[in-house]
C-alpha positions as CSV (number, residue, x, y, z in Angstrom):
1,M,154.1,40.2,40.5
2,R,154.3,43.4,42.2
3,R,151.1,44.5,40.0
4,R,149.5,41.5,41.4
5,R,150.4,42.3,44.9
6,F,149.3,45.9,44.4
7,A,145.9,44.6,42.9
8,G,145.4,42.5,45.9
9,W,146.2,44.9,48.5
10,L,143.7,47.2,46.7
11,A,141.0,44.9,46.8
12,G,141.4,44.3,50.5
13,V,141.5,48.0,51.1
14,L,138.2,48.4,49.2
15,L,136.6,45.7,51.0
16,A,137.6,46.5,54.4
17,R,136.2,50.2,53.9
18,P,132.6,49.4,54.4
19,L,133.5,47.0,57.1
20,L,135.1,49.9,58.7
21,A,132.3,52.5,58.3
22,A,129.7,50.0,59.6
23,A,131.9,49.5,62.6
24,Q,132.6,53.2,63.2
25,S,128.7,54.2,62.5
26,P,126.3,54.6,65.4
27,A,124.0,51.8,66.1
28,P,120.1,52.8,65.0
29,E,118.1,53.7,68.1
30,P,115.4,51.5,69.0
31,Q,112.1,52.5,68.0
32,P,109.3,52.5,70.3
33,P,106.4,50.1,70.1
34,A,103.6,51.6,67.6
35,A,100.6,52.7,69.7
36,P,97.8,50.0,69.8
37,A,94.6,50.7,67.3
38,L,91.8,52.5,68.9
39,E,88.9,50.6,68.4
40,P,86.1,52.4,66.6
41,V,82.6,53.2,68.4
42,D,79.6,55.4,67.7
43,L,79.9,57.2,71.2
44,E,82.0,57.3,74.2
45,L,79.8,57.9,77.6
46,V,80.8,58.6,80.9
47,L,77.9,57.8,83.3
48,L,78.5,59.8,86.6
49,V,76.1,59.1,89.7
50,D,75.9,61.4,92.6
51,A,77.4,59.7,95.7
52,S,77.3,63.0,97.8
53,A,76.1,63.1,101.4
54,S,73.5,66.0,100.5
55,I,71.4,63.6,98.5
56,T,68.6,61.3,100.0
57,T,69.9,58.2,101.7
58,G,69.9,55.5,99.6
59,A,70.2,57.5,96.6
60,L,73.3,56.3,95.3
61,D,71.9,52.5,95.4
62,F,68.8,53.6,93.7
63,Q,70.5,55.3,90.8
64,L,72.7,52.4,90.2
65,R,69.5,49.9,90.2
66,G,68.0,52.3,87.9
67,H,70.9,52.2,85.4
68,A,70.9,48.6,85.5
69,A,67.4,48.6,84.5
70,A,67.7,50.9,81.8
71,F,70.4,49.1,80.1
72,R,68.3,46.1,80.0
73,D,65.6,47.7,78.2
74,E,65.1,46.8,74.5
75,K,64.8,50.2,73.1
76,V,68.3,51.1,74.7
77,K,69.8,47.8,73.2
78,A,68.5,48.7,70.0
79,A,69.8,52.1,70.0
80,I,73.1,50.6,71.0
81,A,73.4,48.5,68.0
82,A,71.5,50.8,65.6
83,G,75.1,53.4,64.6
84,P,77.2,52.8,61.9
85,R,80.1,51.5,63.8
86,G,77.8,49.1,65.7
87,G,78.5,50.1,69.2
88,I,79.3,52.5,71.9
89,A,81.8,52.4,74.6
90,V,80.9,53.0,78.3
91,T,82.3,53.7,81.8
92,L,80.5,54.4,85.1
93,A,81.9,56.4,88.0
94,R,80.7,58.1,91.0
95,F,81.6,61.6,92.8
96,D,80.8,63.6,95.7
97,G,83.6,65.9,96.9
98,P,86.2,67.9,95.0
99,R,88.6,65.1,93.3
100,S,86.7,62.2,94.4
101,L,85.8,61.0,91.1
102,K,85.8,56.8,91.5
103,V,85.5,54.6,88.5
104,L,83.1,51.8,89.5
105,L,83.1,50.1,86.1
106,P,85.9,50.4,83.5
107,W,85.6,51.6,79.6
108,R,83.9,48.5,77.7
109,R,82.4,48.3,74.5
110,L,78.5,47.4,74.1
111,A,77.5,46.2,70.6
112,G,74.2,44.5,71.5
113,A,71.8,42.9,73.8
114,A,74.1,40.7,75.3
115,D,76.8,43.6,76.1
116,A,73.9,45.7,77.4
117,D,72.7,42.7,79.7
118,S,76.1,42.0,81.1
119,F,76.8,45.8,81.7
120,A,73.6,45.8,83.7
121,E,74.7,42.8,86.0
122,A,78.2,44.6,86.4
123,V,76.7,47.8,87.5
124,L,74.6,45.8,90.2
125,A,77.8,44.4,91.2
126,A,80.0,47.5,91.4
127,P,81.4,48.4,94.8
128,A,79.7,51.6,95.0
129,G,80.5,52.3,98.8
130,Q,78.2,55.0,100.7
131,E,77.2,58.4,100.2
132,A,79.9,60.7,101.6
133,G,81.2,64.3,101.1
134,S,79.9,67.5,99.5
135,T,78.7,67.8,95.9
136,A,81.5,69.0,93.7
137,I,80.0,68.9,90.1
138,G,82.5,70.8,88.4
139,S,85.4,69.0,89.5
140,A,83.3,65.9,88.4
141,V,82.9,67.0,85.0
142,L,86.9,68.0,85.0
143,D,87.9,64.5,86.0
144,A,85.6,62.7,83.7
145,L,87.5,64.4,81.1
146,E,90.4,62.8,81.8
147,L,88.8,59.6,81.2
148,F,88.3,59.9,77.6
149,K,92.3,60.2,77.2
150,A,92.9,56.5,78.1
151,S,89.6,55.2,77.0
152,G,91.0,52.8,74.1
153,F,88.2,53.9,71.7
154,D,87.7,56.0,68.8
155,S,84.4,57.9,68.1
156,P,83.0,60.9,66.6
157,R,81.3,61.9,69.8
158,Q,82.0,62.0,73.5
159,T,79.6,62.8,76.4
160,I,79.5,63.0,80.1
161,D,76.2,62.1,81.8
162,I,75.7,63.4,85.2
163,V,72.6,62.2,87.3
164,S,72.0,64.1,90.7
165,N,69.4,65.4,92.7
166,G,71.5,68.1,94.2
167,F,73.5,71.2,93.2
168,S,77.1,72.3,93.4
169,N,78.3,73.2,96.7
170,A,82.1,72.6,96.6
171,G,85.0,72.8,94.2
172,I,85.4,74.4,90.7
173,D,82.3,76.2,89.5
174,P,80.5,74.1,87.0
175,T,80.4,76.9,84.4
176,L,84.1,76.6,84.2
177,A,84.1,72.7,83.9
178,R,81.5,73.4,81.2
179,D,83.4,75.6,79.3
180,A,86.6,73.3,79.6
181,A,84.2,70.4,78.2
182,E,83.2,72.5,75.3
183,A,86.9,73.4,74.5
184,A,87.5,70.0,74.4
185,H,84.4,68.8,72.2
186,V,82.7,66.9,75.0
187,T,79.0,67.2,75.5
188,V,77.8,67.6,79.1
189,N,74.1,66.3,79.9
190,A,72.2,65.8,83.0
191,L,69.2,63.9,84.4
192,V,67.9,65.5,87.5
193,I,65.8,64.2,90.2
194,L,63.4,66.8,91.6
195,D,62.9,65.0,94.5
196,E,64.1,68.0,97.0
197,Y,64.5,70.7,94.8
198,D,62.1,71.5,92.1
199,W,64.1,74.3,90.8
200,L,67.2,72.3,89.6
201,E,66.3,71.8,86.0
202,G,66.9,75.7,85.2
203,Y,70.1,75.5,87.4
204,Y,71.7,72.6,85.4
205,R,70.7,74.3,82.3
206,Q,72.5,77.4,83.2
207,Q,75.3,76.2,85.2
208,V,76.1,72.6,84.1
209,I,75.3,71.5,80.6
210,G,77.0,72.3,77.6
211,G,78.4,71.0,74.1
212,I,76.6,70.0,71.1
213,G,73.1,68.9,71.5
214,A,73.6,69.3,75.4
215,F,70.1,68.9,77.3
216,V,68.6,68.4,80.8
217,R,66.1,65.6,81.4
218,T,64.1,65.5,84.7
219,A,62.4,62.8,86.7
220,E,59.7,64.2,89.2
221,G,60.8,61.4,91.4
222,R,62.1,57.7,91.8
223,D,58.8,56.5,90.2
224,S,59.8,58.2,87.1
225,F,63.7,57.9,87.3
226,I,64.2,54.7,85.0
227,Q,61.9,55.8,82.2
228,A,63.3,59.0,82.0
229,L,67.0,57.7,82.2
230,I,65.9,55.2,79.3
231,A,64.7,58.0,77.4
232,K,67.7,60.3,77.9
233,L,70.2,57.1,77.1
234,I,68.5,56.6,73.8
235,D,68.7,60.5,72.7
236,E,72.5,60.4,73.5
237,I,73.1,57.1,71.5
238,V,71.1,57.6,68.3
C-alpha cells in the first residue's frame, strides 16, 4: 500500500514539474512584424523641377507640361518596359530655397504604356503652386536622397534628375551634396535650359552632377526642351 502511495506521489511530482516550470518561465516577447518585401524595378528615379523665383515666370508649369509630354512619348514607354525587371519607379518633386523640397507625386511603378500615360496625367494635375524663393540645388539633392529610403522599391540603380535654368544661390554647396549622393551610390543628372545663362552646362558639369554615368543635357530654349527631356529619360532608363 505504502509503495502504491509513494508511486502515486512521485508520479504527481514528475507531472507537476513541467507545469511549474512553464508557469515560472517568462512569456516569449512578441516579434515585430516582418518588413514588407520591396518591389523590384530597374531604376528608382527622382524627378526634381526648379520652382525658384529666380527662373522665368511660368517656367514651373512649362517644366511640368514638358514632363507629361515626355512620358507620353513612345520611345520613353518602350524604354520603361525594356529592362529585365519590367519597370521603373518614379517620384516627382519641386524645390526652391533650402529645405523646401515638396513631393508633388509620390513613388509609383511604371511598367508600360498605360502606366506612363497615367503618370503623365498625374503630372498635369499635380498641385505645383507658384515659383517662390531662392535656388538651393544642394539642399534639393540632399532632401531627394531621403526619398529613396522610403520608396518601397528595390533597384540596382538610383538617380536624381534635376531640371533647371538657374544656378544655386542658397543652402549647402552643391558639390557637397553631390559628394553625399556619390557616397550613397546615387547618380545625379541634370537637364539645363539655356534661355537665361548660356554658361550653365559647364557649371552643372563641375558643381552638380556626379555618380556612375552622370551627365548633363541642355535645351537651348523652350522649343527644344521636350525633345531634350525625352533623350535624357531614355539615357537614364536604359
